[in-house]
N, C-alpha and C positions, 0 to 999 in steps of 0.2 A: 578870510578875515585876517590872514597873516599880515602883520605890520599895521593893522588898522585897529585903533582902540574904539570901544563903544562910544566914547565921547565924540567921535568924528563920523558916526553912522549917518547915512542918508535916509530921510523920511519922505517918501513921495506924498505930496499934500493931498491928492485926491484919495489915495488909499487910506491915509490916516483919517481923513474926514469921514469917509464911508464906514470905517471900521470902529471908530472910537465909541460908537453907541451900540455896537453889536456885542462886545464882550464885556459886559458889566453884570452886576448882581441883580439887575432889574428885569431879568428874563422871566419866562414862564416857569412857575414852580409847580411840580406835581408830586404826589405822595410817593415816597420810596421806602425801601426796607433798609434799615440800618441796624447796628448791633443792639440798640436799646429799644427797637420797635419791631422785632421779629414777630411774624404772624405764625401761630402754631398750625401746622398742616400735618394731617395723619400720613405717615410714611408707610410704604409697603413693607411687609415683613422681610427682613434680610435673610439671605440664604447663605449657608456655609461656603467658604472658599475652598476649591479643590486643591490648590497648591499655591505656594508663594515663591516668587523669584527674588533671590538675594543677589545683589551686585556689589562686589567689594574689591578690596585691594590688600595685598600683603598676606603673610602667613606666619602665625605664631603670636606670642604675647606683645611683641613690638618694643620691648625694653632693651636698651643698650645697642650693641652692634647689630646691624643688619647684614646678614651674610651675603645676600645678593647685592646689597648696596656696596659692600666691601669689594666685591668682584668688579662692579661698574667703576668704582674709584680706582682700582688697580689698573683697569684697562685705560683709564684716563691719565695714567702716569703717577698716581699717588703711591707713596710708600706705606708700609705696614704701620709705621708710627703715625703718619698723616691720618690714616684710616681710624686707628684706635683713638687718637686725640679728637677726631671729629665726632665720633659716636659716644665717647665717654667724656664728660665735662670735667675740666680742671685736673687732668691726669698727665703723667709722664710714663715713659717706658724705661724701666730699669731692670737690674739683675738682682735676683734673690736666690739664696741657697735653699734647696728642698731635699727632703729625704724620700722615703718610699710611700706609696699609696696603696690601699687595699681596695680591690674592685670585686663586687659580688658578681660571679659568673653564672651561678645557677642555684636555685633553692627548690627542692622537690623531694618527694618521698623516696625516690630512687634516682641516682645519677650514674650514668654510664660513661666511662672514659675509654677512648680508643687510642692506643699508642701507635697511630698509623705512621707517623713520620720519624719515630725515634724510640729507642729503648729508654727505660726509666725506672722509677721506684714509686711505690705507694707505701708510705711508712717504711718499715725495714725490708719489705719484700720487693725483689727485683721483678721487672716486667720486660719481656723481650719485645722487640719491634713487631708490631702487628697484634700485640696482646690486647684483650678487652677485659676491663675490670668494672665490676658493678659495685656501687656503694649503696648500702642500706642502713637503716636505723635499728638499733637494738638498745632500748632504754636511752641512756645518755651517750652511747658509744656509736661510732661509725664502724661498720663491718664491711670489709672488702672481700670480694670473692671473684672467681674466674681465673685470669692469668696471674693474679696475686692474691694471697690470703693474708689478711692483717685486720687488726681492730684496735680501737683506742678512742679516747674522747676527742683526739685531734690527730689526723693523719696528714703528713706532709707529702706532697706529690711533686716530683722533679722529673726531668727528662734531658737527654743529651742534646746539645746544640742550642740551649736556651739563651746563651750569651750572644749569639749571632743569628738567631732565627733559622738555623739549618735543620733543627728538629722541632716537632710539634706534637700536640695531643689534641684529639677531637673530644668535644663534650656534647653529647646528644641533647638537643633542645635548647642550647645556648644561643645568644645573639651572634657569636663568632662561628659562622657556618663553615669556615675553612680552618678551624682549629686555633690553638693558642701556642705561640712560640716564644714568648718573652717571660722572664721572671720565674716564679714557681707558684704552686697552689697549695691551699690548705682546706681540708674538709672537716667540719664540726657538725654538731647537732644543735639546731635552734628551732624551738616550737615544734618539735617532733619531726623535723625534716632535715635532710642533708643540706648543709649550707656550704657552698664551694666558693672560695675567694681566690683571686690572683694577687700576689704581692709584686709590685713593679716599681722601678725608679720613676718618680714623677716627671723629672726633667725631660726624659727621652722615651723610655720604654712604654709608659702609659700613653704618651702622645702619639707614638708610632701607630697605635691601633685605634686612634680616635677618628671615627668615620662621620664627621659632621658636614663636610663639604666635598665635592668631587675633586679628585687629585689632579684633574686636567685644568683646574682654574689657574689664574695668573699667580705667579710666585708670591707677590706681595700680599695678595688676598689670603693665600695659604699661610704665610707667616703671621698675618694678623690673627687668623683663626687659631693657630698654634699658641700664640701668646695669650689670647683670650681664654682658650681652653685650659691652659696651664694655670692661669690666674684663678679661674673659677674653681678648679679642683683643689688648689692650694688652700682655699678657705673652707673646705668642707670638713666638718668635724666628724669624730667617730660616732658610728651608729651601732648600738648594741644589737638591734634587730637583725642586722646582717653581718656583724663583725667586720664592718667595712667603713670606708669614708664615702665611696661613691657606688652607685649602681651602674650596670653596663648598658642601661637603656635610657629612654628620655626622661626618666625621673631625675637623672643627673645629666650624663652625656653619653652618646652612643659609642661604646667601646666594642669593636668587633675583632680585635686581635689580628691574627695573620691575614684575614680577608682584606684589611685595609692595605697592608704592605704588598699584597699580591694583586692589587687592582691592575687590570690590563688584559689584553687579549690572551686567552688560554692561560690565565693566571701567571703570565710572565713578569708581572710586577712593573711593567713599563710605566704605568701611571702612578702606581703606589710609591715608586722610588722618587717621584717628584715631590710627593708629600713628605717622605722621609728626609729628603734633602732640605725642604723648607723647615722642618722641625730642627734639623741639625744646625741650621743657620741661626737658631734662636737660643742655643744653650751651649755651655761648655762644662763638662764634668757634672758636678752636682749643682751647678748654678744655671738658672734659666731666666730668660727675659719674661717680665710680667708687667701688668698694668698697675701703676702705683698712684696713690692719692697724694695730696699736697704734703702729707706728713711722712711719706715714704712707705706707707702700709699697702699691702697688696689688696687691690680692689676685686671684689667678687664680680667678675666680668660677665654679666648676663648677656645673652644674645638670642636672636631668633632669625628665621629664614629671611623675612623682609617686613618692612612696615607699610602702612598705607599712604606714605608720603610724608609722615612725621612720626618720630619715635615717641614712646610713652614716658611719662614720669612714673617711677616705680610705685609710688603711693596711690596713683590713680588706678592701678591694676590690682595690686596686692595689699592695699591699705598700709598701715604702719607709718613709720616716720619717713620723711623725704630723704633720699640718699643724694647728696650733692653731686655725685658722679653719674647718677642715672637720671639726667634731666632730659626733657623732651627737646629734640632738635629737628629742624626742617630736614627732610630726607628725600630730595629729588632723585638720589641715586637708586633708591628702591623702585622707582617708577621707570627705570631704564628698560628699553625693549628687550634686553637680554633676560629679564626676570620673567619666568613663566607665570608668576602670580602678581604681576603688576596690575592686572585686572582679572577678575574671575566672576563667574555666574554660577549659582547653585540653586536648584529647585528643591524646596522643602515641601513634602506632601502634607496633606491635612492630618494624616495619621501621625507623622513625625512631629508636627506642631502640637497635636493633642498630647502626645507623650511628654514633650518638653515642658509644656505649660501646665499639664494636668487639667486641661480644659477642653471640652468637646464643642463641636459646632462653631469653630472659630470663623469669624467674618473678616477680621483685619488684624494685622500685626503692625505696630507702629513704634518707631524710636521715640522714647519719652525723655531720655536724657543722654547727653554725650559728655565726655570729659574734655579737658582743655586741649587735647590733641585731636579731637574729633571722633574718637572711638566711641562706640555705643556702650553706655554704662547701664541703662535700663531699657528693657524692651517689653512692651505691653501688648497682650493679645486680648481681643474682645469677641465674645460669643454672640450668637443670634439673640440671646436673652438680655444682652447688655452687660453680662458679667465680665469683669476684667481680671486678668492675672498677669503678674509682672515677673520677669527674670532680671536679676540684679548681678552685676559684675561681669567684666569682659570675658574672663576665662569660663565662667559659668555659662554665659550666653553662647560662646562659640562651641563649647563642648556639647551642650544640650542639643544644639541644632546641627551639629556636624559641619560648622563653618571653618574656613581657613583662618579667619581673623575676625576681630570685632569692629573692623573698619568697613562699613557697608551701608547700603540703602536697600529699601524693600519696595518691590513693585506690588504694592498692596493699596487698595483704594484708600485715600486719605480720609480719616474719620471726621465727622463734624466736630468743630472746636467750640469750647466754651471760652469766650473772651471777656476780658475785663477792661473797660474803657476808663478814661480816654486813651486812644491809640497814641503810642509814642512816636510812630512813624507811619507814613503812607506813601507808597510808590505805585506806579503803573508798570505792568510788564506785558510784553507780547505773550501770545498763547502759551500757557504752561500745562494745560490739562487735555489738549487735543481737540477742543471744541471749536477751534478756528477764531476765537475771540480773545481779546486781552483780558487781564484780571486786575483787580485792585488788591495789592499785596500790602500787608500791614504787620506791625509789631505792636502787640497789646501792652497794657500796663504791667503785665507780669513777665514780659520778655518772650512771649510765644509768637512765633512767626506763622502767619495764616494768610489765606487768600480767599477773596470773594469773586466767584465767576460773575461776569456780566451777561445775563441771559437774553434770549430772543425777544423777551417782552420789555427790553431796555430797563431792567431792574437788577439789583444785586441778588445773586443766588445764595445758597447755603454756604456759610463759612467753613473752610476745610483747614486742617492743621498741616503745616509743613515741618516745623521744628519746635518742639516744646521748650527747648533750652537755647534759643537764639540769643537771649540776654540783651545786652546794651550795645551790641555791634550796630554800626550805622549801615542801613540797608540800601542796596543799589540794584537797579535793573536798567535797561534790558540788555539782551545779547546772547548769542550762541558762541560761547568762548572756546569750545573744543571741537567745533565743526561736525557734530554728530546729528545735526538737524533739529535739536531741541534747545529751547531757551533755558538759560541758567540765571542764577542770582549771585550777588556779591555782598560781602559785609566787611566792614573795617572795625577792628576792635579799638578800644580806647588807647592802647599803646601803639597804634599805627600799623597793625598787621592786617594785610589784605587777604580775605578768604574767598574761595570760589565754591559754590554749591551747584553741581551739575544736575540738570533736570533730565528726566526720561520721557517727557512728553505726556505723562499721565498725572502730573501734579505731585510727583515723588522726587526727592532730591538726595544727592549723595551727602556724606558727611562734609562739613566745611574743611576745605583743604587750603592751607596757607600757601599763597603764591607770591607774596611780597611783604615788605615791611618798610617802615619809615614814611608812612603816608599821613601822619598826624598833622603836618602843616598844610595839607592840600584839601581843597574841596573837589570831590570827584564826580564826574558825570559820564557814566558808561552810555555810549550813544549808538551802538550797533556799528555797522560797517560805514566808516566815513571816507576811507580812501579807495574804495572800490576794488579791494583785493580779495573779497570774499570772506574776510574774518572780522569779528567784532573788535571795536576800538574803544578807547577811553580818553576823555578830556579831563584835565586837572588844572585847577587854578592854585598857584602857589601864594605864599604870604605877601608877595609883592604885586599881586594882581596879574602875573604873566600866565597866559593860557598855553598849556602844553598838550600835544597829541601823543598818546602812547598807542602805537600800532599793535594790534593783537597778532599772535603767532598762529592762532588756530589750535594751539595745544594747551590752552589754559594759562598762557603767559604773555609777555610783551616783547616786542623788538628791543634790542639793547639800547638804542638811542632815541629819546623822545624828540619831537619836532615842535618848535614854537609856533603856535597858531594865532597868537594875538597878545595884547597887553592892555592894561588900564581897567581891569575887571574888579578892582577893589570895591567892596560893598555892594556888588551886584549879584543877583541870583541867576544862575544859568541852569537850564533844564534840557535833557534829551527830549526831543519832540517827535521822533519818528519821521515819517515822510509826510510833511504838511502839505506839500504842493503836488503830490501824486506824480512826481517825475522820476521815481525810483531811487531818489537820493535822500539820505537822512539829514534832517535839519535840527536846529536848536532854537530855544526860546530864551529870552532874557527879561527879567523883571527889575526895573530900576527902583531907586529909593522913593520916587514920587508915585509909584504904583502903576507906571506905564509898562505895557507888555510889548516886546519887540520880537520879530521872527528873523532868523538868519538862515537863508537857504544854503544847503550844502552843495558844493560844486562837484563832489565825487572824488576829490583829490586831497581831502583832509583840510581844505580851507572853505570859507563861506563868503557868500555875497554880502554886500552892505546890508545892515539891518533896517527893517521898516516897522513902524508901529502898527500893532494889530489890536490894541485895546488900552483902556485906562480904568482907573478906579479899583485896582487890585490890591491896594494897601490893606494889610491885615489878613489877607487870604493866603493860605498855604497851598501851593500848587503841586500837582504831580502830572507828569507827561511822559510820552514815549511809547504809547500803545494805541492800537485800534480796538476799542472796546466793543463797538457795535457791528464789527465785521463788514463795514461798507467800503473798506479799502482806503480810508482816510484816518489819519492819526487824530486822536482826541486828547482832552485834558480833563482833570477833575480838580476841584478846589474845596478847601475846608475852611469854614469860618471859626473864629474862636469859640462860638457857642456850640460847636459840634455838628453843624449842618454841613452835609457833603453835597456838592453840585457837580453835574456833568455838563461838559461843553463839547458838542460834536464838531469834529473837523469838517470843513466844507471842501477840502481838497485844493484850495487856492491860497492856503496860509491863513485863512480866517476861521472863525468858529461861530456856531449858533449861540443863541441866548442860553442862559443857565437853566438847567433842569435839576431840581433837587432829587437826589437818589438815596439819601440817608440822613438819620439824626443820631445824636449821641456819639459822634466820632471824636 
């Protein structure tokens, strides 16, 4: 159809005459099952599910900087500033003066210090190298025994070589398994336990021991992590419960002391020195580079291992007010192949699910709400008795079920859905649930995305839920966009963002992943493989009526340059038709303003043969096409009248259709 407008189509007279009477609303009408005429059938008693497979992407809360994303950006030549300004909205990288920071190293009834690498002091008492000192509680006092004897409400601990890390002290049970060599320590009594803190310069000493990313990473990724880590720590206030600003574990940031600096074969520090060098490049004296907001204030720079393809808004995860610097951004960098958590699969046993939900005999677990970035916000389990329990909150969900992130889908049988009509949208999709037949997919009046299987008796089966919070996105099908052998769905939001929901072949779909934006002016028609390269493609009509072909990459995206496939499509409706002529090529249908229906046979190279009329009298009928519902190898269509009646038109395999068969009411 390249270079040919619909106005210049060829209409073979014999075909038009023969077919004009075939595709009308005057065909045979038989009783069907629709949303308002469901027949109650006794269902067999459900059995508990033995396990549930979760398929997801990303690791952590997903707010702010993605560490693996930063590494991918650095490999692509981006600087630390580029990385930080990408993940934190509206920020700059500037210099701020900082003092010391206190880090909780250990809190326990007894703390043992081993002066393995240097001599030192515990309070006023000297300790020779190799000495072991035990700290215990006596009332409000710390009592030291062993290689040094001392007591007091606060004991200061120092050692030789702390200025250059040539000496160090081991602390039994601490996160720093190779000791601590920077700053000094203080032991006090808090809540009846020894509380040991290290006091360090924030700009450099604390950062040297920050073990958040591998030291072998790209230099610019290491610098970005150092700046983000310094910014996060700068804003941490004093905590009386630990006499500190930060903990040494994931409650704050992972501080491992000497172990970080000694990373490398046989503790030679070959890798650790790369990290130290990156830190040194981000500070001078008591001033260090930090992430700053538009007013010049230091941003609390949250970060996590990686996102699921889009970062989170802070309020969507932790509630509270929206932080203008922690806005959700598209994050393809986290999906780079270098990230071991770009995709993951976890099996949750029935016992684990029972513990998480406080519900026995669970039959299904379903996503019932997602946030704006596609992360699961509420997750509902249903038992054999029909009792439902819900987990709410991304952190709660991933912690309770032991998941890496809240960006996931579940291979669990989709539950029957309660729909509210009329349906806002109806589309046809090739096989979604593995039964070899296409489905009628719909968005109900409440924004729930559901599908109806078309069963062997040529009637609609029980409606199943896909996504309870699909909302007002414009729904599209068909196509396998990631070449995994399963058909996927698409949606476009009101602000023009294009989302992909990948299917698993069992009627279950991933979270909506943003794969494009700026689609508001276009009418979109996903058409399957049009150019015979084995990947799904998409047609789009712009505001001027120009038809464009966007070739799929097979990785959930499009080739960089679209190709013009026609023009003159203003005011005309175009539909993906599947293979109408049984020649192995995907075709399209067009409905003009007069209610005439035309077919355009695909040539297999992204263009189409001239159109020919296959019906008339379609005015007022909303059509859906693009799937073989009755599994006879021929693409079919359905149509809905304004009064809610739904009709099925079986494809004949020669570009024509049988007379109408009613398959539903109340649509």
